[in-house]
C-alpha positions, 0 to 999 in steps of 0.5 A, a space after each residue: 414178120 421176118 418174111 414181111 420185112 424181106 418182101 418190103 426190102 427186095 420187092 419195093 423196086 423192079 431192079 431188086 425184084 429182078 435180082 432176086 428172080 435171077 438169084 432164085 433161078 440160078 439155084 437149080 442151074 447150079 445144082 444141075 451143073 454140080 450133079 454132072 461132076 459127081 461121077 468118076 470114070 473108071 475103065 473096066 471090061 464091061 464098060 464098053 457095053 454101058 458106053 454103047 447103051 449110053 451113046 444110044 440114049 444120050 440125046 433123049 436123056 439130055 433133052 429130058 434133063 434140060 426140060 426138067 431144069 427148065 421146069 424147076 427154074 419156072 417154078 421158082 420164077 413163078 413164085 417170085 412173080 406171084 410175090 411181085 404182082 401186088 406191088 405198084 410198079 407191077 400194076 403199072 407194068 401190067 397196064 403197059 403190057 395189057 393196053 386194054 386199060 385194066 380190063 379183066 383177063 377173063 371177062 374183058 371188061 374194065 375193072 371198076 371201083 363201085 361206091 354204093 351209097 345207101 340213104 339211111 335217113 328216117 324218110 327211108 322208113 316209108 312203107 311200100 306194101 309190106 316192106 319199107 323204102 329202105 328194104 327196097 334200097 338194100 335189095 337194089 344195092 345187093 343186085 348191083 354187087 351180084 350183077 357186077 363183073 369179076 375183078 370189080 371192087 366195092 365200097 359201101 357207105 350208109 348216108 346218115 348223120 354222121 355217114 358210116 363207112 360200112 366197107 371202106 376199102 374196095 373189096 373184091 369179095 362180092 359175098 362179103 360185100 353182099 352180106 354187109 349190105 344185108 345187115 344194113 339198118 336205117 339210122 332214123 336220123 337226118 341225112 348229112 349231105 356234105 359229110 356223105 359227099 366228103 366221105 365218098 370223095 375220100 374213097 375215090 381219092 384213095 382208090 387203087 390204080 388197078 381200078 381205072 373206072 369209078 362209079 358212085 351209086 346213090 340209092 335214095 328217096 331223093 327227099 329235099 330235106 336231105 339233098 338240098 345243101 344248106 351251105 353249097 360251099 360245104 359240098 364244093 370240094 367233094 364235087 371237085 374230087 368227083 371231077 378229078 377222078 372222072 367218077 360217074 354218079 348214078 342216082 337210083 330213086 326209090 321214093 314214092 310219088 305223092 306219099 302223104 306224111 304227117 310228122 311231129 317235128 318238134 316237142 318242147 316245154 313252154 317253161 324253162 323248168 317243169 315243177 309241180 306248182 303250176 300247169 306246164 304248157 307242152 308245145 308240139 309242131 306238126 308238118 304236113 308233107 301230104 294233102 290237107 287233113 282237116 281232122 288230124 288227131 293229136 294225143 298226149 301221153 305221159 308216164 312217170 319213171 319208177 324211182 325204187 325197185 318196188 314200184 311198178 314199171 313205167 306205163 304211158 297213159 293218154 292224158 289229152 287228145 285234140 283235133 287240129 287242121 293240118 294244112 298241106 305244106 305248113 306247120 301246125 302248132 299244138 299245145 297241151 296244158 298239164 300239171 304234174 302230180 309229183 316230182 320225178 322223171 317223166 316221159 312225155 310223148 306226142 303222137 298223131 295218126 299212123 301213116 306210111 312213115 311211122 318213125 315220125 308219127 311220134 316224138 318223145 321227150 324226157 323231163 325232170 319235174 321238181 317241186 322247186 328249182 335249186 340253184 347254187 350261185 358261186 360268188 367270186 367277188 365279196 362285198 359288204 352290200 349284196 348288190 356290190 357282190 358278183 352274185 347279188 343281182 342274179 340272186 335277186 332276179 331268181 328269188 326277189 323275196 325276204 325271209 318270211 314273205 309269201 312266195 307265189 307258186 310261180 316262183 320256183 327257183 331256190 338260190 343258195 350263195 356260197 363263196 369260192 372256198 365253200 364251193 371247193 369243199 363241196 364234193 356232191 353237186 347232185 342236189 342242184 339243178 343249176 350251178 352259176 359261176 359269178 366272177 369266180 377268179 380261178 377254176 382248178 382241175 378238181 372243180 372242173 371235173 365236178 362241173 363236167 360230171 354235173 353236166 353229164 348228169 343233166 345239170 346246167 352250168 352258167 359261167 358269168 365272167 367279170 373283172 377278176 376272172 383268169 381267162 387262162 384257167 378257164 381255157 385250161 380246165 373248162 374249155 380244154 381245146 374244145 373237149 370241155 364243157 365251156 363252148 367257147 375259148 376265151 381270147 381277150 377282154 375288149 374295152 370300148 373306146 369313148 364315145 362307143 359302147 357295146 350293146 347286146 343284139 340278136 344275130 341274124 346267123 344265131 340260134 334258130 330259136 329266139 333266145 328271148 322268146 320266154 319274155 312275152 311282153 315286147 316292151 320287156 324284150 326291148 328293155 333287156 337289149 337296152 343296157 350298155 357295156 364298156 367291156 366284154 370278153 372276145 370268144 372263139 366257138 369250139 367245133 363241138 362240145 359233148 357231141 353238140 355244136 355250140 350256138 350263138 344266141 346274143 352278140 355284142 355290137 358297138 353302138 353310140 349312146 343317146 346324146 353322144 356325138 
């Protein structure tokens, strides 16, 4: 540590380094001068013979001593120069002395910072003979390092979601870089173009000055899904950084022409929850990236996870098979109906015939099947009448039956209403699939921790605001600066000014799936968007929540009620 401090102090500036060099070189000169004064002349009889021999050899001895002094000074001076060579001002001085522009002393070539970007998206798993396209990309990346010049620096980035810096600093250790490239593995996910370009731009901006040239190698299969930016503005800054440092972009296409691929692109349930009371529709979507297949085989396999140690291990069992016509460049929906025999956790898998890209031939989902759907409703506003309470209408919508009435098999929700005091005393929430907060005035740290643990276990939390809600407590313990389970920050209450009112609408830039898709009746869908509101809470979406981006499904818009001017 002391040596590092001394180095930082004495070698930060050229003047300080020159002073240190002068001091170090003066040491052997002083020793030489002091040694000359260590003898005393004493006259005695035999001295004349010694003086005669000294006169004869004095010139040769003087030359030898001077040469020895020069060697000693050079040894210390070279040591100081070796310590100075890594400083920025030394790099600038060397470029001034060596006008070749940063060329290697031995090879005479320009030192280059080479950023190697290897596409790790799932399409790189396409088979090409006995290996995959990713294996080919990895081999080419290794060849770039092996064929590089002495003195070049290498950085390696794996293109994925998110991109990964495998070798962040420009390493001149070619063996280490080649070893990191050999250890690369595909991500089996999508490619984040904007994130990758931003990462590369950051590496180029921080590139040391000893690398005058910059080269970026993109080794990819050039799939449109990965290289077509959804929002061009996201990559504008990175492209500007390329121009600023005069970086050369080199694209190495390892893809195959006309490679057929039939992929299972989505898998979801046709119902909000899966129960044993009725058949559940399992919906999958195929996309054909190759030629039309009139007889594509699609299989449904299901397996139940064991609950106890004594039960057999889970095995996937094929329960249904169908044949569809998958047209080129189109989506093909596939539906299966299945009734789960008993509650538990199930693995649902839809697969199609294997092709060159096996990673997207199968899609799997984990679902929990219940006999009923228990819901805990926390009522924040008490009133004598049920429908005057904050939880009254929600309870009726979930379970519109009185005690003793016959309950249809299609109604699986079993709501339970508790007040805020009862909820504060409930330590275990694992028996409920969903928890609804209806106009609960305050949320404390203890309740927020239990709700977050409930979400992480796979449960749902629904927050319904009302006039009693303290927005500050919700922001403090549920939003937590974007780190909590609340996907938005609650800003303020907005009141409509007559004659205006607020009405719900589906935004154009909202969620990709229609939030009202479960309501098949068009008239029912229209009625759901008809109610008018005079108050709503303005929100600011968080950047991410539990690793996922929040989605906007409905939005309040001002409207003029019918009959109003």
